[in-house]
C-alpha positions in Angstrom: 75.5 16.1 -96.5 75.2 14.3 -93.2 72.0 13.2 -91.6 72.0 12.5 -87.9 75.8 12.3 -88.0 76.0 9.7 -90.8 77.8 10.7 -93.9 76.2 10.1 -97.3 79.2 8.1 -98.7 79.0 5.6 -95.9 75.4 4.7 -96.8 76.4 4.4 -100.5 79.2 2.0 -99.7 77.0 -0.3 -97.5 74.4 -0.4 -100.3 77.0 -1.3 -102.9 78.3 -4.1 -100.7 74.9 -5.5 -100.1 74.3 -5.8 -103.9 77.7 -7.3 -104.6 79.4 -4.2 -106.1 82.8 -3.3 -105.0 83.2 0.2 -103.4 85.5 2.7 -105.0 89.0 2.9 -103.5 88.4 6.3 -102.0 85.0 5.5 -100.4 86.2 3.1 -97.7 89.6 1.8 -97.0 88.8 -1.6 -95.3 85.4 -2.8 -96.5 84.8 -6.4 -95.2 82.1 -8.8 -96.1 78.6 -8.2 -94.8 76.9 -10.8 -92.8 73.6 -11.6 -94.5 72.2 -13.7 -91.7 69.8 -11.4 -89.8 68.7 -12.4 -86.3 66.9 -10.7 -83.4 67.2 -11.6 -79.8 64.6 -10.2 -77.3 65.3 -9.6 -73.7 63.6 -11.7 -71.1 61.5 -8.7 -70.1 60.3 -8.3 -73.7 59.5 -12.0 -74.0 57.5 -11.9 -70.8 55.7 -8.8 -72.0 54.8 -10.6 -75.3 53.6 -13.6 -73.4 51.3 -11.5 -71.2 50.2 -9.5 -74.2 49.2 -12.7 -76.0 47.2 -13.9 -73.0 45.4 -10.5 -72.8 44.6 -10.6 -76.5 43.2 -14.1 -76.1 40.9 -13.0 -73.3 37.4 -12.1 -74.6 36.4 -8.4 -74.2 33.0 -9.5 -72.9 32.7 -11.9 -70.0 29.5 -13.6 -71.1 29.2 -15.6 -67.8 29.1 -12.3 -65.8 26.7 -10.7 -68.3 24.3 -13.7 -68.0 24.6 -13.6 -64.2 23.7 -9.9 -64.0 20.9 -10.3 -66.5 19.4 -13.1 -64.4 19.7 -11.0 -61.2 18.0 -8.0 -62.8 15.2 -10.2 -64.2 14.7 -11.8 -60.7 14.9 -8.4 -59.0 17.8 -9.5 -56.8 20.4 -7.2 -58.3 21.2 -4.3 -56.0 24.0 -1.7 -55.9 24.9 -0.1 -52.6 24.1 3.6 -52.6 27.7 4.4 -51.5 28.9 2.8 -54.8 26.5 4.9 -56.8 27.5 8.1 -55.0 31.2 7.3 -55.5 30.7 6.7 -59.2 28.8 10.0 -59.5 31.6 11.9 -57.7 34.3 10.2 -59.8 32.6 11.3 -62.9 32.2 15.0 -61.9 35.3 15.5 -59.8 
């Protein structure tokens, strides 16, 4: 039975080779040694994405300095939002 184009015998041979068993003569004609040194190499784009992702993950979700500033402005009565911004937010919510 083949799964996604891979025949069952092929998988069996590779497993036998990994565990040091010799494949049967009819399973594979030229079975060479398997390289057991695994390694992964990421592209430069992937490395850049991971670097940026780490920076984003290190950034706190709440900017406490901004929260403190807004809290102070509200307490002093100096915080104001232009009416156009309020109208735009309402329209963005409903449209």
